[in-house]
matplotlib code that plots the C-alpha trace (Angstrom):
import matplotlib.pyplot as plt

x = [0.8, -2.5, -3.6, -6.1, -3.5, -1.2, -4.0, -4.8, -1.2, -1.2, -4.3, -2.6, 0.6, -1.3, -3.3, -0.1, 1.6, -1.6, -1.9, 1.9, 2.0, -1.2, -0.2, 3.3, 2.1, -0.4, 2.2, 4.9, 2.3, 3.6, 1.1, 3.2, 3.3, -0.5, -1.1, 1.0, -0.9, -4.2, -2.7, -1.9, -5.5, -6.9, -4.4, -6.2, -9.5, -7.9, -6.2, -9.4, -11.3, -8.6, -9.1, -12.9, -12.4, -10.1, -12.4, -15.6, -13.9, -13.1, -16.8, -17.9, -20.0, -23.7, -26.8, -26.8, -23.1, -21.8, -18.5, -17.9, -17.1, -13.7, -14.7, -15.3, -11.5, -11.6, -14.6, -13.1, -9.8, -11.6, -13.2, -9.8, -8.4, -11.3, -10.4, -6.8, -7.7, -9.9, -7.2, -4.7, -7.1, -7.4, -3.5, -2.9, -5.6, -4.0, -0.5, -1.9, -3.7, -0.3, 1.1, -1.6, -1.7, 1.7, 2.1, 5.3, 6.6, 8.7, 11.7, 11.4, 13.3, 9.9, 8.8, 12.0, 11.7, 8.1, 9.0, 11.9, 9.8, 7.1, 9.7, 11.0, 7.6, 6.0, 8.9, 8.7, 4.9, 5.3, 7.8, 5.5, 2.5, 4.4, 5.7, 2.3, 0.4, 2.4, 2.4, -1.4, -2.0, -3.9, -4.4, -5.7, -2.8, -0.3, -2.0, -1.9, 1.8, 2.3, 0.4, 2.7, 5.7, 4.2, 3.9, 7.6, 8.4, 5.9, 7.4, 10.8, 9.4, 8.0, 11.4, 13.1, 10.5, 11.1, 14.8, 14.4, 11.8, 14.6, 16.0, 12.8, 9.5, 7.4, 9.3, 6.7, 3.9, 5.8, 6.4, 2.7, 1.7, 4.2, 3.0, -0.6, 0.3, 2.1, -0.9, -3.0, -0.7, -0.8, -4.6, -4.8, -2.3, -4.1, -7.5, -6.4, -5.3, -8.5, -10.6, -8.9, -9.8, -13.5, -13.5, -12.3, -9.1, -7.3, -4.3, -1.6, 0.6, -2.1, -2.9, 0.8, 0.9, -2.3, -0.8, 2.4, 0.5, -1.8, 1.2, 3.0, -0.1, -0.4, -3.8, -4.5, -6.2, -8.6, -9.7, -9.1, -10.4, -9.3, -10.4, -9.1, -11.6, -9.8, -7.2, -8.9, -8.6, -11.3, -10.8, -12.8, -10.9, -11.8, -9.9, -9.8, -10.8, -10.6, -14.3, -13.7, -13.2, -16.1, -18.0, -16.5, -13.0, -13.6, -15.1, -12.0, -9.7, -11.5, -11.8, -8.2, -7.1, -9.4, -7.9, -4.3, -4.8, -6.5, -3.8, -0.9, -2.2, -3.5, -4.6, -7.0, -10.3, -12.6, -12.3, -14.8, -13.5, -15.6, -14.9, -14.5, -14.3, -11.9, -10.0, -6.5, -3.6, -2.5, -5.4, -3.2, -2.2, -5.3, -5.8, -2.2, -2.9, -5.6, -3.5, -0.7, -2.7, -5.8, -5.3, -7.5, -6.1, -2.5, -1.1, -2.4, -2.9, -0.8, -0.2, -2.6, -5.5, -4.3, -5.1, -3.3, -0.4, 1.7, 5.5, 7.7, 11.3, 13.3, 14.6, 17.5, 17.9, 15.8, 17.6, 17.3, 18.6, 21.4, 19.4, 15.8, 14.9, 14.4, 12.8, 10.6, 9.6, 8.4, 5.0, 4.0, 0.6, 0.7, -2.2, -2.3, -0.6, 2.2, 0.9, 1.8, -1.6, -0.1, 3.3, 3.9, 6.6, 5.4, 7.2, 7.8, 6.1, 7.6, 11.3, 13.6, 17.3, 18.8, 15.4, 14.0, 11.0, 10.8, 8.8, 6.1, 5.9, 5.5, 2.5, 1.0, 0.9, -0.2, 2.7, 2.9, 6.5, 9.7, 12.5, 15.7, 19.5, 19.9, 17.9, 18.7, 17.8, 15.2, 13.5, 13.5, 12.0, 9.4, 8.3, 8.4, 6.1, 3.6, 3.8, 5.6, 7.8, 11.4, 13.5, 17.2, 18.3, 21.9, 23.8, 24.5, 20.9, 19.3, 15.6, 15.2, 16.4, 13.7, 10.9, 12.1, 11.9, 8.3, 7.5, 9.2, 7.5, 4.0, 4.8, 5.7]
y = [3.8, 2.9, -0.3, -1.0, -0.8, -3.1, -5.6, -5.4, -5.9, -9.0, -10.3, -9.9, -11.7, -14.6, -15.1, -15.4, -17.8, -20.0, -20.5, -21.2, -23.7, -25.6, -25.8, -27.1, -29.2, -31.2, -31.5, -33.1, -34.8, -33.2, -33.4, -30.9, -28.4, -28.8, -28.3, -25.1, -24.0, -24.5, -22.5, -19.6, -19.9, -19.4, -16.5, -14.8, -15.0, -14.1, -11.1, -9.9, -10.4, -8.4, -5.7, -5.6, -5.6, -2.7, -0.7, -1.4, -0.6, 2.9, 3.7, 6.7, 6.1, 6.3, 6.2, 2.4, 2.0, 4.7, 2.9, 2.6, -0.5, -1.4, -4.9, -5.8, -6.3, -8.8, -10.7, -11.0, -12.1, -14.8, -16.0, -16.2, -18.2, -20.8, -21.1, -21.7, -24.5, -26.1, -26.1, -27.5, -30.5, -31.1, -31.0, -33.4, -35.8, -35.7, -36.4, -39.4, -40.6, -40.4, -42.8, -45.3, -44.8, -43.6, -41.9, -41.0, -37.4, -36.0, -33.8, -30.7, -27.5, -25.8, -26.9, -25.6, -22.3, -21.8, -22.5, -20.1, -17.4, -18.0, -17.7, -14.3, -12.8, -13.9, -12.6, -9.2, -9.1, -10.1, -7.2, -4.7, -5.7, -5.7, -2.2, -0.7, -2.8, -1.5, 2.0, 2.1, -0.2, -2.6, -6.0, -7.6, -6.5, -7.6, -11.0, -11.2, -10.5, -13.3, -15.4, -14.5, -15.3, -18.7, -19.2, -18.6, -21.4, -23.8, -23.2, -23.9, -27.1, -28.1, -27.3, -29.7, -32.4, -32.1, -32.7, -35.6, -37.5, -38.8, -40.6, -41.3, -42.0, -40.7, -37.5, -35.4, -36.8, -36.2, -32.6, -32.1, -33.4, -31.1, -28.1, -29.0, -29.2, -25.9, -24.2, -25.7, -24.1, -20.8, -20.8, -21.3, -18.5, -16.0, -17.1, -16.6, -13.0, -12.2, -13.8, -11.5, -8.6, -9.7, -10.1, -6.5, -7.2, -4.3, -2.5, -2.1, -0.1, 2.5, 2.6, 3.3, 6.2, 7.6, 7.5, 9.1, 12.1, 12.5, 12.3, 15.0, 17.3, 16.3, 14.6, 11.8, 8.7, 6.9, 4.3, 3.3, 0.8, 0.2, -2.1, -2.9, -3.4, -4.2, -1.7, 0.9, 1.5, 2.9, 4.1, 5.1, 7.3, 8.5, 11.3, 13.1, 16.8, 19.4, 19.9, 23.7, 24.1, 25.8, 23.8, 25.7, 25.1, 21.4, 21.4, 23.0, 20.6, 17.5, 18.8, 19.8, 16.4, 14.6, 16.6, 16.0, 12.2, 11.8, 14.0, 12.2, 8.7, 8.2, 4.6, 5.9, 6.7, 7.5, 8.3, 9.0, 11.0, 11.1, 13.1, 11.9, 15.0, 14.7, 17.0, 17.8, 18.8, 21.3, 23.1, 24.9, 21.9, 21.6, 25.4, 25.6, 22.6, 24.3, 27.1, 24.7, 22.5, 24.5, 26.4, 29.3, 30.0, 31.1, 29.8, 31.4, 29.0, 30.1, 28.9, 27.6, 25.2, 21.7, 19.4, 16.1, 14.8, 17.9, 17.9, 21.0, 21.8, 24.7, 27.0, 29.6, 31.6, 29.3, 26.1, 23.6, 25.2, 23.5, 24.0, 23.3, 26.8, 29.1, 32.3, 30.4, 26.9, 25.0, 23.4, 20.3, 18.7, 15.1, 12.7, 9.1, 8.0, 10.5, 13.1, 16.7, 18.5, 21.8, 23.4, 26.8, 28.8, 30.1, 32.7, 31.8, 34.6, 33.4, 33.7, 36.0, 36.2, 33.7, 32.2, 30.7, 29.0, 26.2, 23.9, 26.6, 27.0, 23.2, 23.3, 26.4, 25.0, 21.5, 19.7, 15.8, 15.5, 17.5, 17.1, 18.7, 18.5, 19.1, 19.6, 20.3, 17.8, 20.1, 20.8, 17.1, 16.1, 18.8, 17.5, 13.9, 14.7, 16.1, 13.0, 14.8, 12.6, 13.8, 12.7, 13.7, 14.2, 14.2, 17.5, 17.5, 17.0, 19.9, 21.0, 19.9, 16.4, 16.2, 17.4, 15.0, 12.1, 12.8, 13.2, 9.9, 8.2, 9.3, 8.4, 4.9]
z = [-12.5, -10.9, -9.1, -11.8, -14.6, -12.8, -12.5, -16.2, -17.2, -14.9, -16.8, -20.2, -19.0, -17.5, -20.7, -22.7, -20.1, -19.9, -23.6, -23.9, -21.0, -21.9, -25.5, -24.9, -21.9, -24.1, -26.8, -24.6, -22.4, -19.1, -16.3, -14.2, -17.1, -17.8, -14.1, -14.2, -17.2, -15.4, -12.5, -15.0, -16.4, -12.9, -12.5, -15.4, -13.6, -10.2, -11.6, -13.3, -10.1, -8.3, -10.9, -10.3, -6.5, -6.6, -9.0, -7.0, -3.6, -4.8, -5.3, -3.0, 0.1, -0.3, 2.0, 2.1, 2.4, 4.8, 5.3, 1.5, -0.4, 0.9, 1.9, -1.7, -2.1, 0.7, -0.7, -4.1, -2.5, -0.6, -3.8, -5.5, -2.5, -2.9, -6.6, -5.7, -3.3, -6.0, -8.5, -6.0, -5.3, -9.1, -9.6, -6.7, -8.2, -11.6, -10.1, -8.3, -11.5, -13.4, -10.8, -11.4, -15.2, -16.2, -19.6, -21.4, -21.0, -23.8, -22.9, -25.2, -25.6, -26.2, -22.7, -21.1, -23.0, -21.8, -18.2, -18.2, -19.8, -17.1, -14.3, -15.7, -16.4, -13.1, -11.1, -12.9, -12.3, -8.5, -8.0, -9.9, -7.8, -4.5, -5.3, -6.1, -3.7, -0.8, -2.2, -2.3, 0.7, -1.5, 0.3, -2.9, -5.0, -2.5, -2.3, -6.0, -5.9, -3.4, -6.0, -8.8, -6.5, -5.9, -9.7, -10.0, -7.5, -9.0, -12.5, -11.2, -9.8, -13.2, -14.8, -12.3, -13.1, -16.8, -16.2, -13.8, -15.9, -18.0, -14.9, -13.0, -14.8, -12.0, -11.4, -13.3, -11.2, -7.9, -8.9, -9.8, -6.4, -4.7, -6.6, -5.6, -2.0, -2.2, -3.7, -0.9, 1.7, -0.3, -0.5, 3.3, 3.9, 1.6, 3.0, 6.6, 5.8, 4.0, 6.8, 9.3, 7.1, 7.0, 10.7, 11.2, 13.0, 14.7, 13.1, 15.7, 13.4, 12.9, 16.6, 17.3, 14.9, 16.4, 19.9, 18.6, 17.1, 20.2, 22.4, 20.5, 21.2, 24.8, 24.2, 26.6, 25.0, 27.3, 24.8, 21.1, 18.6, 15.0, 12.3, 8.9, 6.0, 2.8, 2.2, 4.4, 8.2, 10.6, 14.2, 17.2, 19.7, 23.2, 24.6, 28.0, 27.9, 30.6, 31.7, 32.1, 28.4, 26.5, 23.8, 20.9, 22.3, 22.5, 19.0, 17.6, 19.3, 18.1, 14.6, 14.4, 15.8, 13.3, 10.4, 11.6, 11.9, 8.5, 6.9, 8.3, 8.2, 4.5, 5.2, 7.9, 6.0, 8.8, 12.5, 15.3, 18.3, 21.5, 24.7, 28.2, 30.6, 33.5, 35.9, 34.8, 36.9, 34.3, 32.8, 30.3, 28.2, 26.0, 25.6, 24.3, 22.0, 20.1, 18.6, 17.7, 15.4, 14.5, 11.2, 12.3, 15.7, 16.4, 13.2, 10.0, 7.1, 4.1, 0.6, -2.1, -1.5, -1.0, -3.9, -2.9, -0.9, -0.3, -0.6, 0.0, -1.0, 0.5, -2.2, -2.4, -5.6, -7.6, -6.6, -3.7, -0.5, 1.5, 4.7, 5.6, 6.9, 3.8, 2.7, 0.1, -0.7, -3.7, -3.0, -4.9, -4.6, -5.9, -6.9, -5.7, -9.0, -8.6, -11.0, -10.1, -9.5, -8.4, -8.4, -6.7, -5.0, -1.6, 0.6, 4.2, 6.1, 9.3, 8.1, 10.1, 9.8, 12.3, 13.0, 9.7, 11.4, 8.7, 11.0, 11.4, 7.6, 7.2, 9.6, 8.0, 4.5, 5.8, 4.3, 4.4, 3.2, 3.1, 0.7, 2.0, 1.8, 5.5, 8.6, 12.3, 15.1, 16.7, 13.4, 12.6, 16.0, 15.6, 12.1, 13.1, 16.1, 13.6, 11.4, 8.6, 6.4, 5.9, 2.9, 2.8, -0.8, -2.1, -2.0, -5.7, -6.8, -8.6, -8.6, -12.2, -11.3, -8.6, -10.9, -13.7, -11.2, -10.4, -14.1, -15.0, -12.0, -13.3, -17.0, -15.9]

ax = plt.figure().add_subplot(projection="3d")
ax.plot(x, y, z, "-o")
ax.set_aspect("equal")
plt.show()
């Protein structure tokens, strides 16, 4: 399922909830329920704005926008945060007004039913948006998920107010004010996160992953800057290079490093690598580095052309091998939404009896992830140093089960 589809589902759910809450709220004369209905009405707009932001942010770069449209997600999110704050002020005002001019609130089974339905649907939507927002690194979708989770809490507050109004006439007004104050807090919380994104704050997690990959290849970093724009990350990297290396060698090193970083850190959309020459105690380090990660020198690129995120599975006699090193592997290229773009069995040209060289095969086919039933500590360390994800699958799982899981994931 794509980010856009999740947003559209959210729009439809919020339309249904807003109509139900406002209708029943006016019928039973509940300020808290009407306030919650207004909140759901704004959720329709916020979810639609989130959808537009996600769609526009995916537009390709052009001459006027060399860094793309990733900031659109942040701008639409800021607009939604301002709407939330405005609605919160209105809800608080209505709550205060109900203190000054109290109106009777009718306890109704319909109102209870609408609130319970709202709690269930909003919790389901929150979990759905959290799942896909984190999978696709979408700030706007995660923020919208937080919004849905806030709706769950506010609806529970309304439910409490409807019960207590029979014992305390101003209970409904008190709950409305508390809901308004909660939405104020929520709007500031979301607004602060989005403001950070607009101010291009650094991403410490991305920096740590960059350092890990460079350290694995014995590349010394002299300076690094990162910035997060919407759901995308950009980096500027300065590395120390032996001044005795030729220009073509330096070019190969920087190009290979750039490809490795972009491949193993999907959230990283653009990186600039600059060189700072310096004298090195061991001049052999960088000359050895080139053949290790460059696909054209020392390690021949094998397998089909890469079409998406690449996952490999070791095979033995047409089934999943019990060990990581194998004579052949199933290569799966997956799209962002989980669809299988390419499926092919590739022989391990580095395989020798007693020395399967599974790690070399992984590098040669540019794999991003390995599914295996077992892997030795050395091979695991080697793959982790290259940023390759490792997933251990149960020993009784068959290849058909794995493929079925991917198909079910895409269909849903």
